[in-house]
C-alpha positions as CSV (number, residue, x, y, z in Angstrom):
1,X,37.7,23.3,-4.5
2,X,38.2,25.1,-1.2
3,X,41.3,24.9,0.7
4,X,42.1,26.2,4.3
5,X,45.7,27.4,5.3
6,X,46.4,27.3,9.0
7,X,49.4,29.3,10.3
8,X,50.5,28.4,13.8
9,X,52.2,30.5,16.6
10,X,54.5,33.5,15.9
11,X,53.8,33.3,12.2
12,X,52.0,36.8,12.7
13,X,55.6,38.0,13.4
14,X,56.8,37.2,9.9
15,X,58.9,40.0,8.6
16,X,60.4,40.9,11.9
17,X,61.0,37.7,13.6
18,X,64.4,36.1,12.5
19,X,64.7,37.4,8.9
20,X,67.7,35.3,8.4
21,X,65.7,32.3,9.2
22,X,62.3,33.2,7.8
23,X,62.9,35.9,5.3
24,X,61.5,39.4,5.2
25,X,58.0,38.4,3.9
26,X,55.1,39.4,6.2
27,X,52.2,37.1,7.0
28,X,49.9,39.4,5.1
29,X,52.1,39.4,2.0
30,X,52.5,35.6,2.3
31,X,48.7,35.2,2.5
32,X,48.1,37.8,-0.5
33,X,50.6,35.6,-2.6
34,X,48.7,32.4,-1.7
35,X,45.2,33.8,-2.4
36,X,46.2,35.1,-5.7
37,X,47.8,32.0,-6.8
38,X,44.8,30.1,-5.6
39,X,42.5,32.3,-7.7
40,X,44.7,31.5,-10.8
41,X,44.0,27.8,-10.1
42,X,40.3,28.4,-9.6
43,X,40.6,27.4,-6.0
44,X,38.9,29.3,-2.9
45,X,41.4,29.8,-0.2
46,X,41.0,31.0,3.3
47,X,43.7,31.7,5.9
48,X,43.7,31.5,9.7
49,X,46.6,32.2,12.1
50,X,46.6,31.6,15.8
51,X,49.1,31.6,18.5
52,X,46.8,29.3,20.6
53,X,46.9,25.6,20.5
54,X,43.2,25.3,21.3
55,X,42.3,27.7,18.4
56,X,44.4,25.8,16.0
57,X,42.7,22.4,17.1
58,X,39.3,23.9,16.8
59,X,39.9,25.2,13.4
60,X,41.4,21.8,12.3
61,X,38.4,19.8,13.7
62,X,35.9,22.1,11.8
63,X,37.7,22.1,8.5
64,X,36.1,19.2,6.9
65,X,32.6,20.8,7.2
66,X,33.8,23.7,5.0
67,X,37.0,22.6,3.0
68,X,38.3,20.1,0.7
69,X,41.9,20.2,1.8
70,X,44.2,21.7,4.5
71,X,47.7,23.2,4.3
72,X,49.0,23.4,8.0
73,X,52.1,25.1,9.4
74,X,52.0,24.2,13.0
75,X,55.2,26.1,13.7
76,X,56.7,25.2,17.0
77,X,53.7,23.0,17.8
78,X,55.2,20.7,15.0
79,X,57.7,19.4,17.5
80,X,55.5,19.2,20.7
81,X,51.7,19.1,20.1
82,X,50.3,15.6,20.3
83,X,46.8,17.4,20.5
84,X,47.4,18.9,17.2
85,X,48.5,15.7,15.8
86,X,45.4,14.0,17.0
87,X,43.2,16.7,15.5
88,X,44.8,16.3,12.3
89,X,44.5,12.5,12.5
90,X,40.8,12.9,13.3
91,X,39.9,14.5,10.0
92,X,39.9,12.8,6.5
93,X,40.5,15.6,4.2
94,X,43.7,15.8,2.5
95,X,46.4,17.7,4.5
96,X,50.0,18.8,3.8
97,X,52.4,20.1,6.5
98,X,54.6,23.0,5.4
99,X,57.4,25.1,6.8
100,X,59.1,28.2,5.5
101,X,62.6,27.0,6.9
102,X,64.2,23.6,6.7
103,X,63.5,22.2,10.1
104,X,66.1,19.5,9.4
105,X,68.8,22.0,9.1
106,X,68.1,23.8,12.3
107,X,68.4,23.1,16.0
108,X,68.2,19.2,16.7
109,X,65.0,19.6,18.7
110,X,63.2,20.9,15.4
111,X,64.2,17.9,13.4
112,X,61.2,15.8,14.6
113,X,57.7,16.5,13.5
114,X,55.1,14.8,15.5
115,X,52.3,16.1,13.0
116,X,53.8,15.1,9.7
117,X,53.0,11.5,10.1
118,X,49.3,12.2,9.9
119,X,49.5,14.4,6.8
120,X,49.9,13.4,3.1
121,X,53.3,14.8,3.3
122,X,55.6,17.6,4.5
123,X,57.3,20.4,2.6
124,X,59.9,22.5,4.3
125,X,62.9,24.8,3.6
126,X,61.7,26.6,0.5
127,X,60.1,29.9,2.1
128,X,56.7,30.8,0.4
129,X,57.3,28.1,-2.2
130,X,56.7,25.5,0.5
131,X,53.1,26.7,0.6
132,X,52.7,27.0,-3.2
133,X,54.0,23.4,-3.7
134,X,51.5,22.2,-1.2
135,X,48.7,24.2,-3.0
136,X,49.7,22.8,-6.3
137,X,49.7,19.2,-4.9
138,X,46.3,19.5,-3.3
139,X,44.9,20.9,-6.5
140,X,46.1,18.0,-8.4
141,X,44.1,15.6,-6.1
142,X,40.8,17.1,-7.2
């Protein structure tokens, strides 16, 4: 099984950006944790991060040619990007939306996800464990 993890805008700033909200983990450390856990589950895992909406859309659109499933953290685009929602809706592989923070406990504008409705589910508020729960779920589908 091959899974792609897509990280959206500003996640490259993990570790320095609002540690009270996102914790002190860096994106590199998050990715290392995910890759090691995937190996223990006999899953091949690739990661991609972009601050560009178009870059994220291109990666989503091409995911079905190379991957069996997708874990996506659209970050701020979660609340605004119909284009990313449409890209997610256009692919048939299983996909789970994740967030490090609990978007429902934050500012009101973050409570609504325009992308979660076209995913199998959304996991938020558990830090790195949000990603790990998505990984476990997707491996159980196979």
